N, C-alpha and C positions, 0 to 999 in steps of 0.2 A: 503493500497500500503504499500510495505517495503523500508524503505530508507538506502541502504548502508552509513560507515562512511566512511568518506575518510582521506587522514594522509598526507598532504600536507609542501610547506618548499615555504614561501616569502620572498623574500628580502626587509628588511627596516632598515634603518642608517647606509649599510652596513652589518648588521648581516645577517646571515637566520635564519630565524625564523620557525620556526615548530607548526603546527596548525593540528585539528582534527576539523572536519566539517563535519553536516551531516542535513539532513530534506528539505523541501522543501524549495527552497530561495527567493519564497515570501512571508514568512508565518513569523509569528513576531518571533524575536530576541534573541536569551537566550547567550551574551557574558559572557563566564564561564571564570574565573580568580583564579589559585589553589594554593596551599598554598604550607609551606617548611612543607616534604621537597620531595613534589610531582611535578605531573605537572600536563599537561590534561589530562592522565592517570588516576587521581581519578577522572574524571566526567565520563569514560564507565559506568559505570548502569545509568545515568542519558541517557546518546546516546540511549540506546536500549531502552529505557521507553517513551520517549518524541518525537524522532524525525520523526514520520507520525505527529505533531501535531505543529513541532517548527522549526527555520529553528538557529539548534544548532554551536557553535565555540566556540571554546577552544585553548589558545593560550599557548604554554612553553613558560617563561621568558628566557632572555640572562642569561645562564649560568645553566640553569634549561633544566631535560629533553630531545629532540632530536633539542634543538635550538642550536648557537653557544653558546662555555663557554669561551668569548674574556680572553683576560689575564688583570687578576685587576691592574694591575699596566699601561695600556693600556685605561680601560674601568672603568668607573664608577660606582660603582655599587650600588646604589641610589634608592629609592621607587620614587623618583621626576624622574628620568630616567629610569624607571622602565613605570610611568605614559606616560610619554614622548610617548615612543616609542610603549604601547599599543593603543596612540590615534591616531597615526600615523598608526600604523596595521589597525584599523577599518577604517582611510581613507585609504588605499589600497585596502582593500575590498570592497572598496563602503558599509558601514554597517552606518548610518546613527541616525539609532535610536535604540534602543535595552534594553532590559531584564537587568540589569547588579548581576551577580548572583558571589556574594565574597566571599570565601572560607579562613579565616586565612591570609596570608599574600594577597590575594588576596580584602582584608578591605579595608589599605594602599594605597595599587596603584590605587584601584576601586576609594576610597572617590578622591583622585587628580583628577584621569578623570572625575570624575561628577562634582568638582567644578569647572575645566575646562571648561567644556561643556557644562552643566545642560541643553543643550536643547536638547540634543542627550540620555537623560534616559527616558525610559517611563516608570520603578519600578526598585525598589530597593530587591534583597534577598540577605539576612546576613543571612550566615550559619557559625556556630563556629566563630565568626570575631571577633576584639575589635575595639571600637570608643572611648572608656571610662578606666581613669585613673584606676579605683576601676578594672576593669576588667582585670587587668593583679594582677592573682593570688601570693600566696607565693612563688612559685618555680622563681618569678620574680626576687627574692632578691637577687641571683649570678648574672643577666643579669646588674640589672643595677647600679653595682659596679663594670662590665665590663664597661656601658658606662660611669661612673664618673673617672675611672682609666684602660684604655683599657690594656697598658702593663703589667701592675701587676697582671689583671684576667683574660686575653685573656685564657691561661690557664685551668684555672675552668670554664671558659662560653664554651669552646668546650668539656670537659665532661660533663656540665648541660645544652647542647642544641644537641650535636652531636652524643652522643652515644650512642650505640644498646637499651640499658636501655629505654633511655628517645624515641627514633626511636619508640621502640613496644610501650613504653604507650601513646602515640598520640592516638594508634587504639584501643589501648583495655583500655583506662582510669582505672578507679575500676569497670568496668561490673566482677560479677564473673560467669559471663557464659563465658569463654575465650575460650571456642570448636569453639564459633561460629565463629574466627574472623582466616583468612588465614594466617599465615607465612609468607607466600610471601610478603604479601603486608610490614612488615617493613625490611625483610633481605633483598628486593630486594633495598629498598631507603637505607639502611645501606649500599647495594652496591654500590650506588652511590654516597653517601656521603663521601667513604672513595677513588674516584677514584682523579688521580694527578690534582692539585689545587681545586679541591672543597673546603677543608676546607679554603684555601684562598677566596675564591670567596662567602660560608658562613658566614664566620668571619667578611668583609667587608662589607659584605649586610646587617648582626643583626648591626652592632653599628652605622650602618644608622637606625635603628627601631626607637635610641631613639628620633628621629625626627617627628616623628608618635606620639608621648606622646605629644608632644610641638602642634602636630596642632590636638589635639582632642578638643580642641574650637572649633578651625574654623569649623568643621564637625559638632560638635553638631547642633553649631550657626548657619549653612547651611540648615540643617535638622528641626531646630524649623521655620525656615522663611519659607524653601517651603515647607514642609509637603509634601514628595512625599511619595506615595504608597512604603509600606516596607510589607515585612514577614521576620519574625526571627526564624530561623531553629535552635533547639542547643543542640546537644546531653547532653542524663543527666549524660554521663558517663564521662563528659567533665571532666580534669587534667591539659589542660594547660592554660586555662582561669578562670576567678572566674564566679561562677554561679546565681551573681546580674546582671550578664551585659544582659541578653535578655530584663530585664524589666527595664533598662536604656536608651536601644531606644526606650521604649513605654516611658518613662518619655519625651523622646526629640518629640514621634511622637504619640500621642495619639490613636489614628485611626491602629497603626501598630499591622500585627497579629502575635502572638508569640507566637511556636509551637513548645514543647520540646519532642524530640522524641529521640526513645530506639537507642543510639549508644555513640561514643565518639565522639573525636575531629574530626575523620573524620567518620563521619554520614553513610551518602554511605555505607561503609562497612557493613551494618547490616540493614539498615531503608530506604532502595534506593525505595521499594514498595513506603514506607509513604510521602519520602519528592516527588517523580513525582507527588505524586497525591496533596500534596499541591500545586506543583508549580504549576500544571496543575487547578486546582482551580483559585488559584491566579494570573495568567495571564488571563483567559479567567473569570474572575467574571465580576457580571453586572455594579462594581468601577472601571474596568481596562483596559483597552484599545481594542477600538473597531479594530476586525480582518477586518482590508480590503485588498483584495488577488488583486480580482476582477470586474471588472465595464462592466458591457452591457448594452449600454446604446443605445434606442428604446424608441425613439419619432418620431411620423410620421402618417400623416394624410394626404389623398390624393387632399382633393379640385381642383374641375375643375375652372379652369381658362385660359378661352380662348383669345387669344387676341384680341383686340376690344370691346370685350361686360363686363371684370368681372373688381368687382369691389376693388380698392385700399382695404378694411379692411378684403376681403376676402383674397387675395392674401400676405397682412400682417397677418394674423393669420394662416396662412401655414408656414411662414417662420419664425414665431415666435415658432410658437413648433417644426417643424421640426430640425428648426438650433439654434436657443435662447436656446432653452429646452432641449438639447445634450450634449451644450455645461457647460449650466450653472448646469447639472445635474452631470457632470464631474468636473468644477471648483469647487465643493462646495467638494463633496469628493474625490479629489487627495490629501488634508490636512493630511486628515485619512488614505490615504494608505499607508499599508506596500512600502518596497521599494521593486524593482524586480515583481512589479506585471505586470497588464495586464489589456486595455480597450480594450475593443472594441464595436466600434458603428454600428448600425445595416444601413446600407445602402441601395439603391437599382439599378436592372442595369434599371431603369426610366433616370437616369443619361443618358443612351447612347441612349435608343431605340427612343429619338425624338417621341415620342406619342399625337398628338395633346391635346390641351386643360391641359398638365399640366406642363405647365411652372414652375409654382411654387415650385409645388413639383420635379421637375426635376431638378430645380437653386439646391433647399437645398442639396438632393441626393449628386450630383454634391458639392456641398460647405463643405459638412461633408468631404469628400476625404481631399481636401487643408486643412481644418482645422483639420483635424487628424495627419497630417505632421510637423505643426506648435505645436503642442499638442507634438506629439513623439519629438520634438524640447527640447520643455521647460521640459519636464522630463525624458531628458537625463544623468540629474547629476544621479537620484534618482535609474536607468535601469527599468525603466518601460515604457512598449511596449503598441502601441499604433496603434491597425490596425484597416480597415474597413471589416465590411461582406458584400456583394452586393446580395440575391436573386434574384433573378426571382422568374416567377409565380410561386407559392405555395399553397397548399391546406390544405388552413385553413379556418376556421367558419367566417370567412371576406368578404370568398363567398357565405355567404346565405344570407346577409346584406343587408339593402338599398333596391335596383332598385331587387334583386334576391328575398329576404327573400320568394316569394312565388313562386320561380320556381318551375316548378312539374319536376318528374324524373327525365324525358327525356329532357327536356329546361338543365338539370343540367350535364346531359350523356352529352350532345352536345357542352359544353361549357365543359368539361373536355377532349373530343378526341378533340377540336380545339385549346384548347393548347400544348395536346400534339403531335399535329402535328407538330407545330411550335418548337417545342426543338429538336435538332440530337438525345438525347437519347430516344426519344421519349417516354416520359412521363413527366407529370409536378412535381413540388418539392413535398415535404414530407414535414413538420416540425422536422422532425427525420434528412435530411440530412443537414437541415443548425445551428440545433442542434449540429449537430459532428464535424462541420463547426467551430462552438464557441467555443466547447471545443476543437478542435487542439490550438486554437490562444490564448484559455488560459490557456493550459496546459504547460510544460518545454519541451515538445514537440517541441512547438517552439521557442525557447528560443533564436534564432537567428532571426524572423521574424518580422520587424518593420518598421512601417509608411509603408505598404503597402494596395491594395483593394484586396478580395480574392472573387471572384464570383462565387454565387453556382446558376447556371441558366441550369444547361445540356447541354453548348453547342449555347444557345441561342445568346446572343455575338459574340461570339468566332468563333464560324466555321457558322454562321445561311443559308447555304446551303448543309450543311447537317441534316436539317430539312427535314423528311417527307414529307411536304408539297411542300418543292422546291425539289426535286431528282430526281420528275418527273415520 
C-alpha cells in the first residue's frame, strides 16, 4: 500500500510549525529532527522508502523551512527552547513514544528531549550528530573563538558557517565523485540562508551551540546509564565533524550499531537506500520494539448453563474464559501497543437472542460490550480504538464437533437450511463475512469509529421478521 506525504502546520506556543507526515498512524513512529541549514525536506528520501511500514513525522524548527521565523529580538533561538517546543509538538500530535532520528542540530535538540522524557524514547538513531567534544573537528576553531568573543568573531563565523562554499561542503565533503550530488541541494539552502533575518537567526542559534558542548558529559552519562537502543549512521565523506565520533558513541553504548555509509554530512543525498535498509533492520530487529498495532481478542466457550440445574464451577469456567480471558489478553498487550491502534473483541448475537440454557455465555458476550466501552475510555488518550464485532451463526468447523461430529450430510444440510431460513439475507454467515468486518475495524477506514458493537448476522437481530421462516 502506498502512503502519501502530507504537508501540515500546527500551532505550538503561538507559532505556526510546519511538518511532514506519512505512513500508518498505528505503526511505530519515527520522529525525524533535521540539521543546519536544512529542514524536514532533507528526510524526503526516507519518506519515500519507509512510509509503507512506519509513521514518519518530521517538523521544521522555528526559523527554518516553512515554520514561522520569529524576530530574534522577541524569540530565544536556543536549543533548550527548541527542545521545549518539539516536546510540545509531539504532545499536540498525541505521539507518546517514538524512535528519535537525529541529524546534526537534531542531536542537541533530541538529546534534550530524551533527558526530559526518557519514557517516550523507544530507540535512538544518530546520523552525523555529535555528543562528544572530540567530535568537533578542526574547522571548529573559528567557531570556538566566536563563542569566546562573539563581537570580535561574528564576521569570521558567518563566513565559516554560512558561506556558499561551506554549504556545499556539508553535502559533498571530500567525496571525489561530486557528480553524484545535485547542486540544487546547497544552492537552495544558500538561498534560504540569505533571506532577510536569517543571518541573525542562525548566528544567535549557533552562539547557543556552546551550551551543547557543556551538556555533552550529561548526555554521555545518560547513555551510559540507560543503554538505549542506538543506531549510529555516519557519512564517510563527513567534514563537519571528526571521524572519531561514531566510535565514541560505542564507548558509551557498547551494543550500539555503527555503520559508515557512502555519503557526506547529509548522507541521505547518496546513501538513502542503504540508510533506509539499516533503519528497517534496526527498528524491527529481534531486540527492537515489538510492533503491536491491532489486537483481535477472541476467547469463547459456550457451555450449557440451564437455570436451576447448573453447577457453579461450570458457570464460572464460562465467565473466566470468555470475560477474564478477553480482558487480561488486552490488559497485557495494551502497554506494548503503538498509539493510534485498534482493539477488536469477538462478541456474539447471543447477547440479544435469549436462547435457553446459555445464560453464562450470553452474559459474558454482553459484558464484553460494556467492558469495551470502559477500555475505550481508558485508552482514549493514546488514540487506541476499542470495538466489538458480534457474529451470528457462522459456518465454521465448530458445527461439526461435539454432538454434531457424526452428523450425516443430510443432517448437516438440514441444519444449514434452518439457519438460512432465520436470517433475512437468506443464508448463514461465512468466515469471510466476519473477517471483512474485523479488517474494517482494524483499518484506517474506521478511524472515527470507537466503542461500538458491529453486528454481523445478516439482519437476524435487527430485522428478524424479514427472515424467510417468518415472511409467510
